[in-house]
MDTraj code that builds the backbone (N, CA, C; nanometers):
import mdtraj as md
import numpy as np

residues = "MET ALA THR VAL SER ILE ARG ASP PHE SER PHE ILE PRO GLY GLN LEU THR VAL ALA ALA GLY ASP THR VAL THR TRP THR ASN ASP ASP GLY THR ASP HIS THR VAL THR ALA ASP ASP GLY SER PHE GLY SER GLU PRO PHE GLY ARG GLY GLY THR PHE ALA HIS THR PHE ALA GLN SER GLY THR PHE PRO TYR HIS CYS ASP ILE HIS PRO GLU MET ARG GLY THR VAL THR ALA GLY".split()
xyz = np.array([
    [-0.9728, -1.6789, -5.0452],
    [-0.9769, -1.6587, -5.1894],
    [-0.8351, -1.6379, -5.2409],
    [-0.8034, -1.7017, -5.3503],
    [-0.6717, -1.6904, -5.4124],
    [-0.6858, -1.6149, -5.5441],
    [-0.5769, -1.5524, -5.5868],
    [-0.5800, -1.4757, -5.7107],
    [-0.4657, -1.5169, -5.8022],
    [-0.4931, -1.5079, -5.9312],
    [-0.3934, -1.5311, -6.0349],
    [-0.3972, -1.4099, -6.1268],
    [-0.2807, -1.3547, -6.1552],
    [-0.2690, -1.2435, -6.2490],
    [-0.2336, -1.2985, -6.3867],
    [-0.2952, -1.2421, -6.4885],
    [-0.2596, -1.2757, -6.6263],
    [-0.1830, -1.1562, -6.6810],
    [-0.0533, -1.1769, -6.7077],
    [0.0271, -1.0682, -6.7638],
    [0.1455, -1.1261, -6.8397],
    [0.1872, -1.0523, -6.9405],
    [0.2991, -1.0958, -7.0253],
    [0.2763, -1.2370, -7.0796],
    [0.1506, -1.2647, -7.1175],
    [0.1132, -1.3939, -7.1744],
    [0.1486, -1.5095, -7.0812],
    [0.1273, -1.4880, -6.9499],
    [0.1525, -1.5906, -6.8484],
    [0.0471, -1.5829, -6.7393],
    [0.0215, -1.6967, -6.6744],
    [-0.0578, -1.7015, -6.5523],
    [0.0403, -1.6955, -6.4356],
    [0.0218, -1.5981, -6.3459],
    [0.1156, -1.5779, -6.2355],
    [0.0381, -1.5795, -6.1041],
    [0.0586, -1.6789, -6.0155],
    [0.1528, -1.7903, -6.0325],
    [0.0976, -1.8965, -6.1273],
    [0.1877, -1.9698, -6.1882],
    [0.1480, -2.0758, -6.2805],
    [0.0990, -2.2007, -6.2105],
    [0.1445, -2.2211, -6.0872],
    [0.1028, -2.3353, -6.0053],
    [0.0467, -2.2793, -5.8759],
    [-0.0740, -2.3189, -5.8421],
    [-0.1409, -2.2652, -5.7241],
    [-0.2052, -2.3799, -5.6469],
    [-0.1889, -2.3788, -5.5142],
    [-0.2520, -2.4785, -5.4282],
    [-0.3519, -2.4087, -5.3369],
    [-0.4749, -2.4608, -5.3345],
    [-0.5821, -2.4036, -5.2528],
    [-0.6528, -2.5173, -5.1798],
    [-0.7339, -2.4828, -5.0824],
    [-0.8176, -2.5818, -5.0147],
    [-0.9402, -2.6105, -5.1006],
    [-0.9903, -2.7329, -5.0939],
    [-1.1165, -2.7641, -5.1609],
    [-1.2235, -2.6699, -5.1067],
    [-1.3026, -2.6136, -5.1954],
    [-1.4038, -2.5156, -5.1574],
    [-1.3602, -2.3724, -5.1771],
    [-1.2305, -2.3506, -5.2013],
    [-1.1798, -2.2146, -5.2235],
    [-1.2143, -2.1659, -5.3638],
    [-1.2248, -2.0344, -5.3765],
    [-1.2476, -1.9695, -5.5048],
    [-1.1183, -1.9057, -5.5517],
    [-1.0870, -1.9252, -5.6786],
    [-0.9720, -1.8604, -5.7414],
    [-1.0256, -1.7564, -5.8386],
    [-0.9694, -1.6361, -5.8331],
    [-1.0062, -1.5288, -5.9254],
    [-0.8863, -1.4945, -6.0120],
    [-0.9057, -1.4995, -6.1422],
    [-0.8039, -1.4595, -6.2382],
    [-0.8348, -1.3172, -6.2822],
    [-0.7341, -1.2308, -6.2868],
    [-0.7487, -1.0928, -6.3324],
    [-0.6581, -1.0713, -6.4526],
    [-0.7147, -1.0180, -6.5603],
    [-0.6359, -0.9917, -6.6804],
    [-0.5650, -0.8572, -6.6657],
    [-0.4342, -0.8629, -6.6451],
    [-0.3510, -0.7432, -6.6370],
    [-0.2690, -0.7258, -6.7640],
    [-0.3099, -0.7928, -6.8698],
    [-0.2393, -0.7899, -6.9970],
    [-0.3124, -0.6966, -7.0937],
    [-0.2518, -0.6697, -7.2056],
    [-0.3104, -0.5780, -7.3023],
    [-0.3949, -0.6446, -7.4086],
    [-0.4211, -0.7737, -7.3942],
    [-0.4986, -0.8467, -7.4933],
    [-0.5972, -0.9407, -7.4236],
    [-0.6956, -0.9892, -7.4975],
    [-0.7944, -1.0809, -7.4404],
    [-0.7331, -1.2175, -7.4116],
    [-0.7845, -1.2817, -7.3076],
    [-0.7439, -1.4174, -7.2709],
    [-0.8665, -1.4937, -7.2231],
    [-0.8520, -1.6264, -7.2124],
    [-0.9524, -1.7096, -7.1467],
    [-0.8832, -1.7897, -7.0368],
    [-0.9643, -1.8459, -6.9497],
    [-0.9192, -1.9441, -6.8509],
    [-1.0048, -2.0674, -6.8765],
    [-0.9437, -2.1751, -6.9255],
    [-1.0189, -2.2919, -6.9695],
    [-0.9553, -2.4194, -6.9153],
    [-1.0304, -2.4965, -6.8388],
    [-0.9799, -2.6245, -6.7881],
    [-0.9500, -2.7175, -6.9047],
    [-0.8392, -2.7905, -6.8948],
    [-0.8041, -2.8849, -7.0007],
    [-0.9137, -2.9881, -7.0219],
    [-0.9847, -3.0266, -6.9143],
    [-1.0907, -3.1270, -6.9264],
    [-1.2284, -3.0656, -6.9522],
    [-1.2339, -2.9322, -6.9687],
    [-1.3598, -2.8646, -6.9983],
    [-1.4514, -2.8441, -6.8792],
    [-1.4037, -2.8719, -6.7582],
    [-1.4901, -2.8631, -6.6396],
    [-1.5208, -2.7199, -6.5974],
    [-1.4408, -2.6242, -6.6403],
    [-1.4708, -2.4832, -6.6170],
    [-1.4061, -2.4027, -6.7283],
    [-1.4566, -2.2817, -6.7483],
    [-1.3979, -2.1984, -6.8521],
    [-1.4666, -2.0643, -6.8616],
    [-1.3916, -1.9692, -6.9106],
    [-1.4421, -1.8329, -6.9267],
    [-1.4609, -1.8020, -7.0747],
    [-1.5372, -1.6996, -7.0991],
    [-1.5374, -1.6353, -7.2296],
    [-1.4107, -1.5492, -7.2356],
    [-1.3686, -1.5055, -7.3544],
    [-1.2543, -1.4140, -7.3600],
    [-1.2834, -1.2871, -7.2801],
    [-1.1838, -1.2412, -7.2046],
    [-1.2002, -1.1168, -7.1297],
    [-1.0731, -1.0338, -7.1393],
    [-1.0930, -0.9018, -7.1435],
    [-0.9840, -0.8083, -7.1671],
    [-0.9233, -0.7529, -7.0401],
    [-0.8351, -0.6568, -7.0595],
    [-0.7622, -0.5935, -6.9495],
    [-0.8596, -0.5441, -6.8428],
    [-0.8312, -0.5802, -6.7178],
    [-0.9158, -0.5404, -6.6062],
    [-1.0300, -0.6358, -6.5787],
    [-1.0563, -0.7270, -6.6716],
    [-1.1629, -0.8246, -6.6523],
    [-1.1204, -0.9355, -6.5578],
    [-1.2194, -1.0034, -6.5010],
    [-1.1912, -1.1128, -6.4083],
    [-1.2766, -1.2343, -6.4407],
    [-1.2293, -1.3484, -6.3930],
    [-1.3040, -1.4736, -6.3983],
    [-1.2784, -1.5450, -6.2668],
    [-1.3837, -1.5986, -6.2057],
    [-1.3697, -1.6699, -6.0787],
    [-1.4290, -1.8095, -6.0908],
    [-1.3641, -1.9044, -6.0234],
    [-1.4141, -2.0419, -6.0194],
    [-1.3895, -2.0987, -5.8805],
    [-1.4902, -2.1677, -5.8272],
    [-1.4784, -2.2343, -5.6976],
    [-1.4453, -2.3812, -5.7199],
    [-1.3374, -2.4264, -5.6568],
    [-1.2922, -2.5645, -5.6691],
    [-1.3556, -2.6458, -5.5567],
    [-1.4736, -2.6993, -5.5836],
    [-1.5537, -2.7666, -5.4814],
    [-1.4933, -2.8993, -5.4378],
    [-1.4194, -2.9634, -5.5267],
    [-1.3640, -3.0950, -5.4957],
    [-1.2125, -3.0925, -5.5042],
    [-1.1496, -3.1857, -5.4330],
    [-1.0043, -3.2000, -5.4388],
    [-0.9625, -3.2530, -5.5750],
    [-0.8434, -3.2147, -5.6175],
    [-0.7898, -3.2645, -5.7436],
    [-0.6875, -3.1691, -5.7997],
    [-0.6326, -3.2076, -5.9121],
    [-0.5375, -3.1243, -5.9854],
    [-0.6047, -3.0833, -6.1151],
    [-0.6062, -2.9527, -6.1410],
    [-0.6829, -2.8973, -6.2518],
    [-0.5919, -2.8147, -6.3429],
    [-0.5352, -2.8771, -6.4470],
    [-0.4576, -2.8000, -6.5436],
    [-0.5516, -2.7160, -6.6306],
    [-0.5050, -2.5985, -6.6687],
    [-0.5869, -2.5093, -6.7508],
    [-0.4978, -2.4338, -6.8485],
    [-0.5615, -2.3643, -6.9414],
    [-0.4894, -2.2930, -7.0467],
    [-0.5748, -2.1764, -7.0960],
    [-0.5169, -2.0975, -7.1835],
    [-0.5893, -1.9919, -7.2558],
    [-0.6239, -2.0465, -7.3940],
    [-0.7520, -2.0446, -7.4303],
    [-0.7928, -2.0933, -7.5627],
    [-0.7313, -2.0114, -7.6756],
    [-0.7111, -1.8830, -7.6525],
    [-0.6594, -1.7941, -7.7567],
    [-0.5090, -1.8128, -7.7737],
    [-0.4400, -1.8370, -7.6625],
    [-0.2936, -1.8526, -7.6612],
    [-0.2617, -1.9844, -7.5896],
    [-0.2719, -2.0984, -7.6587],
    [-0.2627, -2.2287, -7.5921],
    [-0.1289, -2.2573, -7.5252],
    [-0.0280, -2.1785, -7.5558],
    [0.1005, -2.1953, -7.4868],
    [0.0943, -2.1447, -7.3426],
    [-0.0085, -2.0669, -7.3110],
    [-0.0294, -2.0192, -7.1736],
    [-0.0956, -2.1300, -7.0938],
    [-0.0258, -2.1779, -6.9894],
    [-0.0759, -2.2905, -6.9123],
    [-0.0578, -2.2648, -6.7640],
    [-0.1458, -2.3245, -6.6836],
    [-0.1356, -2.3167, -6.5384],
    [-0.2011, -2.4387, -6.4767],
    [-0.1834, -2.4533, -6.3454],
    [-0.2426, -2.5653, -6.2723],
    [-0.2903, -2.5176, -6.1365],
    [-0.4124, -2.5560, -6.1013],
    [-0.4630, -2.5364, -5.9651],
    [-0.4750, -2.6745, -5.9018],
    [-0.4178, -2.6887, -5.7825],
    [-0.4330, -2.8106, -5.7041],
    [-0.5198, -2.7771, -5.5838],
    [-0.6330, -2.8446, -5.5727],
    [-0.7250, -2.8231, -5.4605],
    [-0.7208, -2.9469, -5.3717],
    [-0.7102, -2.9240, -5.2411],
    [-0.7006, -3.0391, -5.1520],
    [-0.7527, -3.0105, -5.0139],
])
top = md.Topology()
chain = top.add_chain()
for i, resn in enumerate(residues, 1):
    res = top.add_residue(resn, chain, resSeq=i)
    for name in ("N", "CA", "C"):
        top.add_atom(name, md.element.get_by_symbol(name[0]), res)
traj = md.Trajectory(xyz[None], top)
């Protein structure tokens, strides 16, 4: 399982590589609500606040860019292979 921290209006790390079948968990360590939303709409969270989490399993190989719907300048990429 891999983790991404959301803090200072950033996804850390912004680029993550995992094996196909792995689950990534995002944790909001920021003081405001955020979402995790695939650019292609294939996965996404509702807004969640500090201490909240969102998890997604990347069942297939590929490159999955994502963003925060609330703060679209926040961007990240998961590569599953």
